C-alpha positions as a Markdown table, in Angstrom:
| # | Residue | x | y | z |
|---|---|---|---|---|
| 1 | Met | 0.0 | 0.1 | 0.0 |
| 2 | Tyr | 2.8 | 2.4 | 1.0 |
| 3 | Gln | 4.7 | 1.8 | -2.4 |
| 4 | Met | 1.4 | 2.3 | -4.3 |
| 5 | Lys | 0.8 | 5.5 | -2.5 |
| 6 | Met | 4.4 | 6.7 | -3.3 |
| 7 | Ala | 4.1 | 5.8 | -6.9 |
| 8 | Asp | 0.7 | 7.6 | -7.0 |
| 9 | Asp | 2.2 | 10.7 | -5.6 |
| 10 | Lys | 5.3 | 10.6 | -7.7 |
| 11 | Ile | 3.0 | 10.5 | -10.8 |
| 12 | Ile | 1.1 | 13.5 | -9.5 |
| 13 | Glu | 4.3 | 15.5 | -8.8 |
| 14 | Gly | 5.9 | 14.7 | -12.1 |
| 15 | Asp | 2.9 | 15.3 | -14.3 |
| 16 | Val | 0.2 | 18.0 | -14.3 |
| 17 | Asp | -3.1 | 16.8 | -12.7 |
| 18 | Leu | -5.4 | 19.5 | -13.5 |
| 19 | Ile | -8.4 | 17.7 | -12.0 |
| 20 | Ser | -7.0 | 17.4 | -8.7 |
| 21 | Thr | -6.3 | 21.1 | -8.6 |
| 22 | Leu | -10.1 | 21.9 | -8.8 |
| 23 | Pro | -11.9 | 23.1 | -5.8 |
| 24 | Asp | -13.6 | 20.3 | -3.7 |
| 25 | Val | -17.0 | 21.7 | -4.5 |
| 26 | Ile | -16.4 | 21.0 | -8.3 |
| 27 | Leu | -15.0 | 17.6 | -7.8 |
| 28 | Gln | -17.9 | 16.7 | -5.8 |
| 29 | Asp | -20.3 | 17.7 | -8.5 |
| 30 | Ile | -18.3 | 15.7 | -11.0 |
| 31 | Leu | -18.7 | 12.6 | -8.6 |
| 32 | Cys | -22.4 | 13.0 | -8.6 |
| 33 | Phe | -22.4 | 11.8 | -12.3 |
| 34 | Ile | -21.0 | 8.4 | -11.4 |
| 35 | Pro | -22.3 | 5.7 | -9.3 |
| 36 | Thr | -21.6 | 6.4 | -5.7 |
| 37 | Lys | -20.1 | 3.1 | -5.1 |
| 38 | Leu | -17.4 | 4.0 | -7.7 |
| 39 | Ala | -17.1 | 7.7 | -6.3 |
| 40 | Ile | -16.0 | 6.1 | -3.0 |
| 41 | Thr | -13.2 | 4.3 | -4.7 |
| 42 | Thr | -11.7 | 7.7 | -5.7 |
| 43 | Ser | -10.6 | 8.1 | -2.2 |
| 44 | Leu | -7.7 | 5.4 | -3.1 |
| 45 | Leu | -6.4 | 7.8 | -5.9 |
| 46 | Ser | -4.1 | 10.0 | -3.5 |
| 47 | Arg | -4.3 | 11.9 | -0.3 |
| 48 | Arg | -6.0 | 14.8 | -2.2 |
| 49 | Trp | -9.0 | 12.5 | -3.1 |
| 50 | Arg | -9.2 | 10.7 | 0.2 |
| 51 | His | -12.2 | 12.7 | 1.7 |
| 52 | Val | -13.6 | 14.4 | -1.4 |
| 53 | Trp | -16.5 | 12.0 | -1.9 |
| 54 | Cys | -17.8 | 12.4 | 1.7 |
| 55 | Asp | -19.5 | 15.7 | 0.9 |
| 56 | Ile | -20.9 | 15.0 | -2.4 |
| 57 | Pro | -24.4 | 16.7 | -2.8 |
| 58 | Ser | -26.1 | 13.5 | -4.3 |
| 59 | Ile | -25.7 | 10.0 | -3.1 |
| 60 | Ser | -27.2 | 6.6 | -4.3 |
| 61 | Leu | -26.9 | 3.3 | -2.5 |
| 62 | Asp | -27.9 | 0.1 | -3.9 |
| 63 | Val | -28.5 | -2.5 | -1.0 |
| 64 | Asp | -29.1 | -5.1 | -3.6 |
| 65 | Thr | -25.5 | -5.1 | -4.5 |
| 66 | Leu | -24.0 | -3.9 | -1.1 |
| 67 | Thr | -24.0 | -5.5 | 2.3 |
| 68 | Ala | -25.9 | -3.8 | 5.3 |
| 69 | Ala | -22.5 | -3.5 | 7.0 |
| 70 | Ser | -21.1 | -1.6 | 4.0 |
| 71 | Val | -24.2 | 0.8 | 3.9 |
| 72 | Asn | -23.6 | 1.5 | 7.4 |
| 73 | Glu | -20.1 | 2.3 | 7.2 |
| 74 | Thr | -20.8 | 4.5 | 4.0 |
| 75 | Leu | -23.4 | 6.5 | 5.8 |
| 76 | Thr | -21.0 | 7.1 | 8.9 |
| 77 | Arg | -18.3 | 8.3 | 6.6 |
| 78 | Tyr | -20.8 | 10.4 | 4.6 |
| 79 | Lys | -20.5 | 13.9 | 6.1 |
| 80 | Ala | -22.7 | 16.3 | 3.9 |
| 81 | Thr | -24.9 | 18.3 | 6.0 |
| 82 | Lys | -27.1 | 19.4 | 3.0 |
| 83 | Thr | -28.0 | 17.0 | 0.4 |
| 84 | Lys | -29.7 | 17.6 | -3.0 |
| 85 | Ser | -30.7 | 14.0 | -3.7 |
| 86 | Phe | -30.7 | 10.7 | -1.6 |
| 87 | His | -31.4 | 7.5 | -3.4 |
| 88 | Leu | -31.8 | 4.1 | -1.4 |
| 89 | Ile | -32.5 | 0.9 | -3.4 |
| 90 | Ile | -33.5 | -1.5 | -0.7 |
| 91 | Thr | -34.1 | -5.2 | -0.6 |
| 92 | Thr | -36.4 | -6.2 | 2.3 |
| 93 | Met | -34.6 | -9.3 | 3.0 |
| 94 | Met | -34.7 | -10.4 | 6.7 |
| 95 | Gly | -31.1 | -9.2 | 7.4 |
| 96 | Asn | -31.7 | -5.8 | 6.1 |
| 97 | Ile | -34.9 | -4.9 | 7.9 |
| 98 | Pro | -33.4 | -4.0 | 11.3 |
| 99 | His | -31.3 | -1.3 | 9.4 |
| 100 | Ile | -33.8 | 0.1 | 7.0 |
| 101 | Asp | -35.1 | 2.7 | 9.6 |
| 102 | Ser | -31.7 | 4.0 | 10.4 |
| 103 | Trp | -30.9 | 4.4 | 6.7 |
| 104 | Ile | -33.9 | 6.3 | 6.0 |
| 105 | Glu | -33.3 | 8.5 | 9.2 |
| 106 | Gly | -29.7 | 9.0 | 8.1 |
| 107 | Ala | -31.0 | 10.3 | 4.8 |
| 108 | Met | -33.5 | 12.6 | 6.3 |
| 109 | Ser | -31.0 | 14.0 | 8.9 |
| 110 | Arg | -29.0 | 15.5 | 6.1 |
| 111 | Asp | -31.7 | 17.9 | 5.2 |
| 112 | Val | -32.1 | 16.1 | 1.9 |
| 113 | Glu | -34.0 | 17.9 | -0.8 |
| 114 | Asn | -35.0 | 14.9 | -3.0 |
| 115 | Leu | -35.5 | 11.5 | -1.6 |
| 116 | Ser | -35.8 | 8.5 | -3.6 |
| 117 | Leu | -36.7 | 5.0 | -2.0 |
| 118 | Asp | -36.9 | 1.8 | -4.1 |
| 119 | Phe | -38.2 | -1.3 | -2.2 |
| 120 | Leu | -37.3 | -4.5 | -4.1 |
| 121 | His | -39.1 | -7.8 | -3.4 |
| 122 | His | -41.2 | -7.7 | -0.3 |
| 123 | Tyr | -40.2 | -11.1 | 1.0 |
| 124 | Tyr | -40.8 | -10.0 | 4.6 |
| 125 | Lys | -43.1 | -7.4 | 6.0 |
| 126 | Tyr | -41.7 | -3.8 | 6.5 |
| 127 | Lys | -43.5 | -0.9 | 8.0 |
| 128 | Leu | -42.2 | 2.6 | 7.4 |
| 129 | Pro | -41.4 | 4.4 | 10.7 |
| 130 | Asp | -43.7 | 6.9 | 12.1 |
| 131 | Phe | -41.3 | 9.8 | 12.0 |
| 132 | Phe | -41.2 | 9.2 | 8.2 |
| 133 | Tyr | -44.8 | 10.5 | 7.8 |
| 134 | Tyr | -44.4 | 13.7 | 9.7 |
| 135 | Thr | -41.2 | 15.1 | 8.3 |
| 136 | Tyr | -41.1 | 18.3 | 6.3 |
| 137 | Ser | -37.3 | 18.4 | 5.5 |
| 138 | Phe | -37.4 | 17.2 | 1.9 |
| 139 | Lys | -39.1 | 19.0 | -1.1 |
| 140 | Gln | -39.7 | 15.8 | -3.2 |
| 141 | Leu | -40.2 | 12.1 | -2.4 |
| 142 | Asp | -40.1 | 9.4 | -5.0 |
| 143 | Ile | -41.2 | 5.9 | -4.0 |
| 144 | Thr | -40.9 | 2.6 | -6.2 |
| 145 | Leu | -42.4 | -0.7 | -5.1 |
| 146 | Tyr | -41.5 | -4.0 | -6.8 |
| 147 | Glu | -43.8 | -7.1 | -6.3 |
| 148 | Cys | -44.9 | -6.3 | -2.7 |
| 149 | Gly | -47.3 | -9.3 | -2.6 |
| 150 | Glu | -48.9 | -8.4 | 0.8 |
| 151 | Leu | -50.0 | -4.9 | -0.3 |
| 152 | Arg | -53.7 | -4.3 | -0.1 |
| 153 | Ile | -54.4 | -0.6 | 0.4 |
| 154 | Leu | -51.6 | 1.9 | -0.4 |
| 155 | Asp | -52.4 | 5.0 | 1.4 |
| 156 | Leu | -50.0 | 7.7 | 0.7 |
| 157 | Ser | -52.3 | 10.7 | 1.5 |
| 158 | Lys | -50.0 | 11.9 | 4.4 |
| 159 | Phe | -47.1 | 12.3 | 2.0 |
| 160 | Leu | -47.5 | 15.7 | 1.1 |
| 161 | Arg | -44.2 | 15.9 | -0.8 |
| 162 | Leu | -44.6 | 12.6 | -2.7 |
| 163 | Arg | -44.4 | 13.4 | -6.3 |
| 164 | Ile | -43.4 | 10.2 | -8.1 |
| 165 | Leu | -44.7 | 6.7 | -7.5 |
| 166 | Glu | -44.0 | 3.6 | -9.2 |
| 167 | Val | -45.5 | 0.3 | -8.6 |
| 168 | Ile | -44.3 | -2.7 | -10.4 |
| 169 | Arg | -45.8 | -6.1 | -10.2 |
| 170 | His | -45.4 | -8.9 | -12.5 |
| 171 | Leu | -46.7 | -11.7 | -10.2 |
| 172 | Pro | -50.5 | -12.4 | -9.5 |
| 173 | Val | -51.9 | -11.2 | -6.3 |
| 174 | Gln | -55.2 | -12.2 | -4.6 |
| 175 | Gly | -57.7 | -9.6 | -3.5 |
| 176 | Pro | -58.4 | -5.8 | -4.4 |
| 177 | Arg | -55.5 | -3.2 | -4.2 |
| 178 | Lys | -56.2 | 0.4 | -3.7 |
| 179 | Ile | -54.0 | 3.4 | -4.3 |
| 180 | Leu | -54.5 | 6.7 | -2.5 |
| 181 | Ala | -51.8 | 9.2 | -3.5 |
| 182 | Pro | -53.4 | 12.6 | -3.9 |
| 183 | His | -50.1 | 14.5 | -4.1 |
| 184 | Ile | -48.3 | 12.5 | -6.7 |
| 185 | His | -47.5 | 14.2 | -10.1 |
| 186 | Cys | -46.2 | 11.0 | -11.8 |
| 187 | Leu | -47.5 | 7.5 | -11.7 |
| 188 | Lys | -45.9 | 4.4 | -13.2 |
| 189 | Leu | -48.2 | 1.4 | -12.8 |
| 190 | His | -47.1 | -2.0 | -14.3 |
| 191 | Asp | -49.6 | -4.6 | -12.9 |
| 192 | Ser | -50.0 | -8.3 | -13.5 |
| 193 | Gln | -53.8 | -8.1 | -13.5 |
| 194 | Leu | -54.7 | -4.4 | -13.6 |
| 195 | Ser | -56.4 | -4.9 | -10.2 |
| 196 | Cys | -55.3 | -1.7 | -8.7 |
| 197 | Thr | -58.0 | 0.6 | -8.0 |
| 198 | Leu | -56.9 | 4.4 | -8.2 |
| 199 | Val | -59.0 | 5.9 | -5.5 |
| 200 | Asp | -57.4 | 9.3 | -5.3 |
| 201 | Val | -54.7 | 10.7 | -7.7 |
| 202 | Ala | -56.1 | 14.2 | -7.9 |
| 203 | Ser | -52.7 | 16.0 | -8.8 |
| 204 | Leu | -51.6 | 13.7 | -11.4 |
| 205 | Thr | -50.1 | 15.1 | -14.4 |
| 206 | Glu | -48.2 | 12.3 | -16.0 |
| 207 | Ala | -48.8 | 8.4 | -16.0 |
| 208 | Asn | -47.3 | 5.2 | -17.4 |
| 209 | Leu | -49.6 | 2.3 | -17.5 |
| 210 | Glu | -49.0 | -1.4 | -18.7 |
| 211 | Met | -50.2 | -4.9 | -17.8 |
| 212 | Ser | -47.7 | -7.9 | -17.4 |
| 213 | Pro | -49.1 | -11.0 | -19.2 |
| 214 | Arg | -47.5 | -13.5 | -16.9 |
| 215 | Ser | -50.6 | -14.0 | -14.9 |
| 216 | Leu | -52.8 | -14.7 | -17.8 |
| 217 | Asn | -51.5 | -18.3 | -18.7 |
| 218 | Arg | -54.6 | -19.8 | -16.7 |
| 219 | Glu | -57.3 | -17.4 | -17.2 |
| 220 | Phe | -58.0 | -14.3 | -19.5 |
| 221 | Asn | -61.1 | -12.3 | -18.1 |
| 222 | Gly | -61.7 | -9.9 | -20.8 |
| 223 | Asp | -64.8 | -8.3 | -19.2 |
| 224 | Phe | -62.8 | -7.6 | -16.0 |
| 225 | Leu | -59.8 | -6.2 | -17.7 |
| 226 | Gln | -61.8 | -3.9 | -19.9 |
| 227 | Gly | -63.6 | -2.4 | -16.9 |
| 228 | Met | -60.4 | -1.9 | -15.1 |
| 229 | Val | -58.5 | -0.1 | -17.9 |
| 230 | Leu | -61.4 | 2.3 | -18.4 |
| 231 | Lys | -61.7 | 3.1 | -14.7 |
| 232 | Met | -58.0 | 3.7 | -14.7 |
| 233 | Leu | -58.3 | 6.2 | -17.5 |
| 234 | Glu | -61.3 | 7.8 | -16.1 |
| 235 | Lys | -59.0 | 8.7 | -13.1 |
| 236 | Leu | -56.3 | 9.9 | -15.4 |
| 237 | Lys | -58.3 | 12.0 | -18.0 |
| 238 | Asn | -56.8 | 15.1 | -16.7 |
| 239 | Ala | -53.2 | 14.1 | -17.1 |
| 240 | Glu | -51.1 | 15.9 | -19.8 |
| 241 | Lys | -48.6 | 13.2 | -20.4 |
| 242 | Leu | -49.7 | 9.6 | -20.8 |
| 243 | Thr | -47.6 | 6.4 | -21.8 |
| 244 | Leu | -49.5 | 3.3 | -22.6 |
| 245 | Gly | -48.0 | -0.2 | -23.2 |
| 246 | Arg | -49.1 | -2.7 | -26.0 |
| 247 | Asn | -51.0 | -4.9 | -23.5 |
| 248 | Phe | -53.0 | -2.0 | -22.1 |
| 249 | Thr | -53.7 | -0.7 | -25.5 |
| 250 | Gly | -54.8 | -4.2 | -26.6 |
| 251 | Ile | -57.4 | -4.3 | -23.8 |
| 252 | Leu | -58.5 | -0.8 | -24.8 |
| 253 | Ser | -59.1 | -2.3 | -28.3 |
| 254 | Leu | -61.5 | -4.8 | -26.8 |
| 255 | Ala | -63.4 | -2.1 | -25.2 |
| 256 | Glu | -63.7 | -0.1 | -28.4 |
| 257 | Ile | -65.0 | -3.2 | -30.3 |
| 258 | His | -67.5 | -3.8 | -27.5 |
| 259 | Gly | -68.7 | -0.1 | -28.0 |
| 260 | Val | -67.7 | 0.9 | -24.5 |
| 261 | Pro | -67.5 | 4.8 | -24.3 |
| 262 | Phe | -64.2 | 6.2 | -23.6 |
| 263 | Pro | -63.7 | 9.2 | -21.3 |
| 264 | Met | -62.4 | 12.7 | -22.8 |
| 265 | Phe | -58.8 | 13.3 | -22.3 |
| 266 | Lys | -56.7 | 16.5 | -21.6 |
| 267 | Val | -53.6 | 14.7 | -22.8 |
| 268 | Lys | -51.2 | 16.9 | -24.7 |
| 269 | Ala | -48.1 | 14.3 | -25.1 |
| 270 | Leu | -49.2 | 10.5 | -25.8 |
| 271 | Thr | -46.6 | 7.8 | -26.1 |
| 272 | Leu | -47.6 | 4.3 | -27.2 |
| 273 | Asp | -45.0 | 1.8 | -26.2 |
| 274 | Thr | -46.3 | -0.9 | -28.6 |
| 275 | Glu | -45.8 | -2.8 | -31.8 |
| 276 | Ile | -47.8 | -1.7 | -34.8 |
| 277 | Cys | -50.3 | -4.4 | -35.5 |
| 278 | Gln | -54.0 | -4.8 | -35.9 |
| 279 | Tyr | -54.6 | -5.6 | -32.1 |
| 280 | Ile | -53.9 | -2.1 | -31.1 |
| 281 | Ile | -55.5 | 0.0 | -33.8 |
| 282 | Pro | -59.1 | 0.2 | -32.4 |
| 283 | Gly | -57.9 | 1.3 | -29.1 |
| 284 | Ile | -55.6 | 3.9 | -30.6 |
| 285 | Glu | -58.3 | 5.3 | -32.8 |
| 286 | Ser | -60.8 | 5.9 | -29.9 |
| 287 | Leu | -57.9 | 7.4 | -27.7 |
| 288 | Leu | -57.1 | 9.9 | -30.5 |
| 289 | Gln | -60.6 | 10.9 | -31.1 |
| 290 | Asn | -61.2 | 11.6 | -27.4 |
| 291 | Ser | -58.0 | 13.6 | -27.2 |
| 292 | Pro | -58.7 | 16.9 | -28.6 |
| 293 | Glu | -55.7 | 18.7 | -27.0 |
| 294 | Leu | -53.1 | 16.4 | -28.1 |
| 295 | Glu | -49.9 | 17.9 | -29.5 |
| 296 | Lys | -47.3 | 15.3 | -29.7 |
| 297 | Leu | -47.7 | 11.6 | -30.3 |
| 298 | Thr | -44.8 | 9.1 | -30.1 |
| 299 | Val | -45.1 | 5.4 | -31.2 |
| 300 | Val | -42.2 | 3.1 | -29.9 |
| 301 | Glu | -42.1 | -0.1 | -31.6 |
| 302 | Gly | -40.5 | -3.3 | -30.3 |
| 303 | Arg | -39.2 | -2.1 | -26.8 |
| 304 | Ala | -41.6 | -4.0 | -24.4 |
| 305 | Arg | -40.3 | -7.1 | -22.7 |
| 306 | Phe | -43.6 | -9.1 | -22.3 |
| 307 | Tyr | -46.3 | -9.2 | -24.7 |
| 308 | Met | -49.7 | -10.6 | -24.1 |
| 309 | Pro | -50.4 | -13.5 | -26.5 |
| 310 | Val | -52.7 | -12.2 | -29.3 |
| 311 | Glu | -54.5 | -15.5 | -29.3 |
| 312 | Phe | -56.2 | -14.5 | -25.9 |
| 313 | Leu | -57.7 | -11.6 | -27.6 |
| 314 | Asp | -59.0 | -13.6 | -30.6 |
| 315 | Lys | -60.3 | -16.3 | -28.5 |
| 316 | Tyr | -62.2 | -13.8 | -26.2 |
| 317 | Leu | -63.9 | -12.1 | -29.2 |
| 318 | Lys | -64.9 | -15.3 | -30.6 |
| 319 | Ser | -66.7 | -16.3 | -27.5 |
| 320 | Gln | -68.5 | -13.1 | -27.5 |
| 321 | Gly | -69.7 | -13.9 | -31.2 |
| 322 | Phe | -67.5 | -11.4 | -33.1 |
| 323 | Asn | -66.0 | -12.1 | -36.4 |
| 324 | Val | -62.1 | -11.7 | -35.8 |
| 325 | Asn | -61.3 | -11.2 | -39.5 |
| 326 | Lys | -63.4 | -8.0 | -39.3 |
| 327 | Cys | -63.4 | -6.4 | -36.0 |
| 328 | Trp | -59.7 | -5.7 | -35.9 |
| 329 | Arg | -59.9 | -3.4 | -38.9 |
| 330 | Ser | -60.1 | 0.5 | -38.3 |
| 331 | Lys | -63.2 | 2.4 | -38.7 |
| 332 | Asp | -62.4 | 3.1 | -42.5 |
| 333 | Gly | -62.3 | -0.4 | -43.2 |
| 334 | Ala | -58.5 | -0.8 | -43.6 |
| 335 | Ser | -56.8 | -4.0 | -42.6 |
| 336 | Trp | -53.6 | -4.4 | -40.8 |
| 337 | Asn | -50.8 | -6.7 | -40.2 |
| 338 | Lys | -51.6 | -9.4 | -37.5 |
| 339 | Tyr | -48.0 | -9.7 | -36.3 |
| 340 | Cys | -45.2 | -7.3 | -35.8 |
| 341 | Lys | -42.8 | -9.3 | -38.2 |
| 342 | Asp | -45.3 | -8.7 | -41.0 |
| 343 | Leu | -45.0 | -4.9 | -40.6 |
| 344 | Lys | -44.5 | -3.2 | -43.9 |
| 345 | Ser | -44.0 | 0.5 | -45.0 |
| 346 | Glu | -47.7 | 0.9 | -46.0 |
| 347 | His | -48.8 | -0.2 | -42.5 |
| 348 | Val | -46.6 | 2.6 | -41.1 |
| 349 | Ala | -48.3 | 5.0 | -43.7 |
| 350 | Ser | -51.7 | 3.9 | -42.7 |
| 351 | Leu | -50.9 | 4.6 | -39.1 |
| 352 | Val | -49.8 | 8.2 | -40.0 |
| 353 | Glu | -53.0 | 8.6 | -42.0 |
| 354 | Leu | -55.2 | 7.3 | -39.2 |
| 355 | Val | -53.5 | 9.8 | -36.7 |
| 356 | Leu | -53.9 | 12.7 | -39.1 |
| 357 | Lys | -57.6 | 11.9 | -39.6 |
| 358 | Asn | -58.3 | 11.8 | -35.8 |
| 359 | Thr | -56.2 | 14.7 | -34.5 |
| 360 | Glu | -56.6 | 18.4 | -34.9 |
| 361 | Lys | -53.9 | 20.1 | -32.8 |
| 362 | Leu | -51.2 | 17.6 | -33.4 |
| 363 | Asp | -47.9 | 19.3 | -34.5 |
| 364 | Lys | -45.5 | 16.3 | -34.2 |
| 365 | Met | -45.6 | 12.6 | -34.6 |
| 366 | Val | -42.6 | 10.4 | -33.8 |
| 367 | Val | -42.4 | 6.9 | -34.9 |
| 368 | Leu | -39.5 | 4.9 | -33.4 |
| 369 | Leu | -39.0 | 1.6 | -35.1 |
| 370 | Asp | -36.8 | -1.5 | -34.3 |
| 371 | Asp | -33.5 | -1.3 | -36.3 |
| 372 | His | -34.6 | -3.9 | -38.9 |
| 373 | Phe | -37.5 | -1.8 | -39.9 |
| 374 | Leu | -35.4 | 1.3 | -40.8 |
| 375 | Lys | -35.1 | 0.0 | -44.6 |
| 376 | Phe | -38.3 | 2.0 | -44.8 |
| 377 | Lys | -37.5 | 5.5 | -46.4 |
| 378 | Ile | -39.4 | 8.4 | -45.0 |
| 379 | Glu | -41.1 | 9.1 | -48.5 |
| 380 | Asp | -42.6 | 5.5 | -48.1 |
| 381 | Val | -44.7 | 6.6 | -45.2 |
| 382 | Val | -45.8 | 10.0 | -46.5 |
| 383 | Val | -49.7 | 10.4 | -46.8 |
| 384 | Pro | -51.8 | 13.3 | -48.1 |
| 385 | Thr | -52.2 | 15.7 | -45.2 |
| 386 | Leu | -55.6 | 17.1 | -44.2 |
| 387 | Pro | -55.9 | 20.8 | -44.1 |
| 388 | His | -55.4 | 21.2 | -40.4 |
| 389 | Asn | -52.2 | 19.1 | -40.5 |
| 390 | Asn | -50.2 | 21.1 | -42.9 |
| 391 | Asn | -47.6 | 21.9 | -40.4 |
| 392 | Ile | -47.0 | 18.7 | -38.7 |
| 393 | Thr | -43.7 | 17.2 | -38.4 |
| 394 | Ile | -43.3 | 13.5 | -38.9 |
| 395 | Val | -40.2 | 11.9 | -37.6 |
| 396 | Leu | -39.1 | 8.2 | -38.4 |
| 397 | Ser | -36.1 | 7.0 | -36.3 |
| 398 | Ser | -34.6 | 3.9 | -34.5 |
| 399 | Thr | -35.5 | 2.9 | -31.1 |
| 400 | Asn | -31.8 | 3.0 | -30.3 |
| 401 | Lys | -31.5 | 6.7 | -30.9 |
| 402 | Pro | -32.9 | 8.9 | -27.9 |
| 403 | Met | -35.6 | 11.4 | -29.1 |
| 404 | Thr | -36.6 | 14.7 | -27.4 |
């Protein structure tokens, strides 16, 4: 260790180390852009760096990759009295539960502005400490819940500063679940059965909704799912930003085919995270017709991990007496590709035309395709514009390229 330090110091003395000459406050801002676990290792670089990380304004600790002892040691060495953001990724394994309260208290004691808590895999029951409900130190609170099988009622009405809530559950859960979160601005809900009832999300401005198909192998209850998606959208009708997954949109298509009325939406930016195929067209068409304020539409093809088998949708409609060769068409009678692998440029053109026919204020449409579809040329998807769409911008790009 001594020789390594001496070698390190010699390098610094012989060469110009401009980074190390910067003030601590700048170095600490730089360290915020790398994982905290890596930032801590900079203390081994030289004497100059030994304590720099201890006052970084933002810290993120992943208990899924760290031991409880190492987290405790890190919080002991962390000396910042004012923290901009504190992110804890917590696994509620039995060995961690005795420490969770102290970790949260340690974050709150540093006058943190933005506190993020991710709870992974509720294998054991854990209850947030009472002091957590009555603190006013932070400006924003974000909570992410993964699985949480014992959860029945999620009442977050006391969390006045809770702004972002994520509930991710891929496994089936028995019994109803209710969410009361009147102060959140953003909700991400990926649910296995769409069994969550949104009791109060009055302040919501942004939502991301999807259904995991893992629990549908044994039973597909189309009537129940249609009712749930429309109840959710009724609660979200005032949101300005919506992201809907392919499975969610497919259930909306069932509702449209059954003639179930959709609520009117105030959405201005709509993202459809879905493949382009016949099973999502009826739902999209009704969404657009009921979104008169829509300004931007983004279609992201091929990004989802789990798709609901389309056979479930066909089988359900057949049981209801529908002709599946006709009911998946758009209202103008156009037919669509059944599977994503059959997508052609004319289908993308038809989607663009459908959007133009059903929107009035739209000024930008972005279609992000999987790389193997980018053999399409933009002129292949140009369609005659309607009078109110003269100024619309249509962007065709790869899903691997970030869009703004």
